[in-house]
N, C-alpha and C positions, 0 to 999 in steps of 0.2 A: 507370732512366728514360732516354729518348733526348733529343737536343738540342731537339726540338720538343714535349717533354712539358710538361704544366702542373703545377707543384708546388703542393701545398696551401698552402705558405707560402714566402716568399722575402724576404730582407732587401733593402732599397733603400738604397744608400750613395752618394748623388749630391750631397752637400754638401761640407762642410769636413772630412769624416772623414780622408781621406788626409793633408791638410795638418797637421791637429792631431796625428795619430799620428806623423808624421815629426818634428814639433816635440818630442814626447816622446822619441823616439829620439835626436835631435840633442842634446837637453839632458841626456840620461842619466837623466831622471826617468821610469822605466818601471814602478815598483812602486807602493807605497801612499802615497808622498809625491809632491808636485808640485802645480802651480797648477791643473790641470784638475779635481781632486777638489772643492775648495771652489767653483770657478766653476760646475761642474755642479750641486752641491747648492744653491747660492743661486738659480741660474736655475730649477731644478725647483721649489723652494719658491715662488718668485714665480709660476710657471706654475700651480701647484695652488691658490695662495692660502693658504698656511700659513706660520707663522713659521719652521718648521724642516724641513729635509730631510736625512736622514742616509744616506749611501751605504753599500752593503754588497755582499757577493759574489754574491748571487742572491736570487730571490724567496722561496725557502724560508727562507733565513737571515733575511730581513726579517720573516717571520711569527714565526720563533723568537725574534728579538730583541724584537718587540712583546710577546710573552707573558712573556719573561724580565724585561723592564723592569717589568712589572706584578707580578712576584714570584709568578707562577702556578706551582704545583708539585704534588707528590703530595697526593691527597685532594681536589683542586679539579676542577671540571667546566667545560668550555667547550662551548657550543652551536655546532654546525657544520651547514650544510646537507649532506645526503648526496650531492647532485649537484654535485660539484666535483672538481678535480684533487686527488690524494691528499696533496699537500704541506700542504693546509689542516689535515688531521687529524694528519699526521705531526708537524708542529711542536708540537702539543699533547702528543703522546706523548713527544716528546724530553724534556719536562720532568717526565714522570711523572704528568701530569694525564690526565683521561679526556674524550675527545670524546663529546659526546652528540648523536646525529644527529637531524635533523628533516627533514620533507618540504618540497617546494618548491611555489611557486604554478604553476598550470597554464598561465598565459598568458606569464609572463616567466621562469619556470623558476628563480627565485631564492628564497631562504629565505622560507618562509611565516610572516608575523607571528603568526598564530593558533597555529601549531605551536610557534613560539618561546616564546610566552607560556606555553603548557601545559607546556613542558619545563623552565622555570625552577624550580630547587629550592634548598635551603639551601646546597648546595656550589657553586652556579653562580657563577663569577667573571667570565666574559666571554662574548660572542657574536661570531662571525666571519661576518658577511654577505658573500657572494661576489657580485661584480658580473659575473655569468656572461656570457661572450661579448661583454662591453662594455655590457650593460644594467644600470643600477644596481638594487640590491635596493630593497625598499620602505622606504627609510631613515626617513621621518617616523614611521611606525608602529613601526619597530624602535627608534628612539631614544626614543620615548615609553615603550615597555615597559622599556627599559634604565634610563631615569631613574627610573621608578617602582620598580624592583627593585634599583637601586644597583649595576648591573654595567657593566663596560667594553665599549665597542664597538670592535672591530678590523676595519676594512674590508680584505677581501682584494681589492685593486685590481690584481692581477697582470694581469687581462685588460681593464682599464678605463682605459687611457691615453686622455685626451681625452673621457671620459664626463662628463656633468654632469646635475644634477637641480635644477630650479628655479633655474638660474643659478649653482649652486655645483658646483665640480669634485669628482668622485669622489676620495677621498683627503683631503678637507677636512671631511668630515661627522661622523666618529666621533672617538673618543679618540685612535686611532692608525690608520695605514693602511700596507699593505705593497704595493709595486710590484715588478714583474719586468721585466728588460730582456733576456730570453732571445732567441735568434735568430729566433723566429717572432712576436715581439711587435711592436706598432705602432711603438714606438721600441726599438731594440736596441743593445747594445754587446757582443753575443756571449753573455756572461753578465753578471750584475749585478743589483742590487736597490736599493730605496730605501724608507726609512720616513719618513712625514710626520706631523707633529703640531704643535699650537699650544701644547703644554704644555712650558714651559721646563725643569722638573725632569725630565720623562721624556726630553726631548731630550738632556740632559746624561748621563743614565744610559744611554741607547741608545749614544751615542758611546763611553762608557767600556766597555760590554760588548763592542761590536764591535771594539774595539782591544785585546783580550786583557786588559781590566781593568787596564791599566798606569797607574800614577800619573803625572799630567801633568808633575809637577816632580821625579820621582824615577825615573830610567831603570831598567828591568828590575825595578821593584818593583810586584807585582801584588797588590792588596788583596782580591781574590776570584777565583773561577773565571770567566774571561771567554772570549770566542770570537775566533778569527782570521777575522773576517767583513769585512775591509776591502775597499773598492773600489780597483782599481788606477788609476793616472794614465792609462794607455792606455785602459782601459774608460771612464773619465770623459771622456776626449777624444772618443771615438766618441759617447758619450751626449750630450755637449754639442752636437756637430755635428748629431745627429739631432733634438735638441730645437729647434734653430734653425729646422728645417723641419717642426715638428710640425703646423702647420695644413695644409700641403700633404699630408702623410701621411694626416691625418684626412679631408680632402676626397676624396682618391683612394679611400680605403676606403668612404666613404659613397657614392661613385659606383658602386663595385663592388656594394655591397649593394642599391642602387636598381636596378642592372642585373639582378641576380638576380630581384628581385621583379617587375620588368616582364616578363622573359622566361619566368618560371614561373607567372605569374598564371593561365594557362589550365589549369593542372593542379590539379584539386581534391584530389588525394592529397597535395600538398605544402603543409605548413604552416610558417610562419615564426614565430620568436620575436616576440611582440607588442611594441609600443613604447608606453609610457604617456605621458600628458600631462606636459609640463614636462621631458621627458627628451631629452637630446642623446646619442644612441647612439654609442659608440666604435667599434662594428663590428670588434672584434678578429678574430673569425671568423664567417662566415655558416654557421649550423647550421640545418638544416631537419628537420622530422619527416615521415616517409613513413607515411601512414595505413596501419594494419593490417600494418605491417612487423614481422618478427621477426629474430632474429640471422641466420638463413639467408638471408633475402631481402636484408638489408643487405649481407651478404658477396657475394651474387650481383650486387647493384647496383654495389658497389665494383669487382668483377672486370670487369663490363661497361664501366665508365668507364675502368678501367686499360687495357683493350684499345684504347681510344681515346686513350691517353696522358694521362689525367686522374688525378691523385693525389687521394685523399680520405681522410678519417679517420672513425672511429666516434665516437659521443658518449662522454662520460665514463661509466664504469660507476659506479653508486651505491656509495659507500664502504662501506656496511653489508654489501655482498655480497663485498667483497675479503677474502682469507684473514686478514690481520692484525686485521680488525675484525668479521668475521662472527660469531664465537663470542660476542662481548660484546654483540651487537646482535640480539636475537631479533625485533625489530619488523619490520613490512613498511611500505614507503613507496611507495604505488601510483603517485603522480604522477611521482616521480623515476624509478621503474622503467619506466614507460611512455615517458617522454621519452627516457630512455637507450636503450631497446630500439628505438625508431623513429628514432633520430638518425643523420644523415649530415652531416658537416662538409665544405663545399665549398671549393675554392681561394679564398683571400682574402688579397690583398696589393696593395700600391700599384702594382706593375708589371703587373698583369693588364690585358689589352687587351680591347676590345669583341669582337674575333674569337675570343679565347680564351673569353670568357664565352659566346659562341654555341656553341662546341664543348662546353663543360660542360653547358649547358642542353639542347642537342640530344641529347646522350648520355643524360642523365637522362630526358628525355621518351621517347626510344626504348625505354629499358629498361622504363619504366612502362607503355608501350603493349603491349609483349610480355607483361608480367606480367598486365595486365588481360585480354588475349586468352587466356592460358593458364587463367584462372580462370572463363571463360565455359563454361557447360555445352555439350556437343556437341549439334548439332542433329540 
């Protein structure tokens, strides 16, 4: 990419990040001990509206910890939407459990409650609704089904920082929730994750597992197999500085999303993820569907935009089509497959300018105009 290229994602570190990191270096607290870890955890818990927030090394680790804290293991099943990042299912496999894939809703692209209800069986221990691209899953219906069947709800909120439903933040709705602070997320500390919960017992177990299951009063005594999933003081320092500006980050992303909708409204081939009532969308990434697109036309579109200096991404491939899961999943999930096939992820970050939005949208419109012209029968 050149200096005037438009990246699909970019971190914005314009607050206290540098000052807090230098404080870590000057104090010598650069690893997993130090004041910034508890400060970040407490501030994040208050932001989400939960009693507990437990920092960890990344979003995948956060999902793994959630499942491990519930003692999920071999013989158990966990229901997962097939349209998500692979970490959602991998975390289930890490523990020897089986991910059971279900289709998504056609308007918001998140786990379909009807499909979830149909998939619940005697081995089902949990469901992981994913708040895809920053839109919450249909949590009222999902929670009702989970309560009726006695299974745990683990929110995959890796893409949902700042998302809310009926005034409640994503991450405060289920039994547990997993967040990611990877470099392309709304709030980032390079790598890092967080688990949120209101359950005191689960919070204690999460902290124990994330800290290699070391006895708190007996150094180097480990009472079970734990994980070295601790968040570092430097990561927490950056995360705290990012959290201090969370409302600015969210408003910028919402402005970017609104800018795309306004500039692309005249293109009937472009469809956006819908937004339901009572939802405050987090807009992690703006992903659009290109009507009647296939893999080749999405590749051609991305190439045309790349020639204009615009970086894009494809949508997530449905997990049931990936090699580690395809053999065990003979089913077809038509909604997820269609959304994935037609998906194009556009540049989305807080530093995106109106002129850059114009470049992206003009490039997409030009490509679609050429495609339409090529499809017309010769006169």
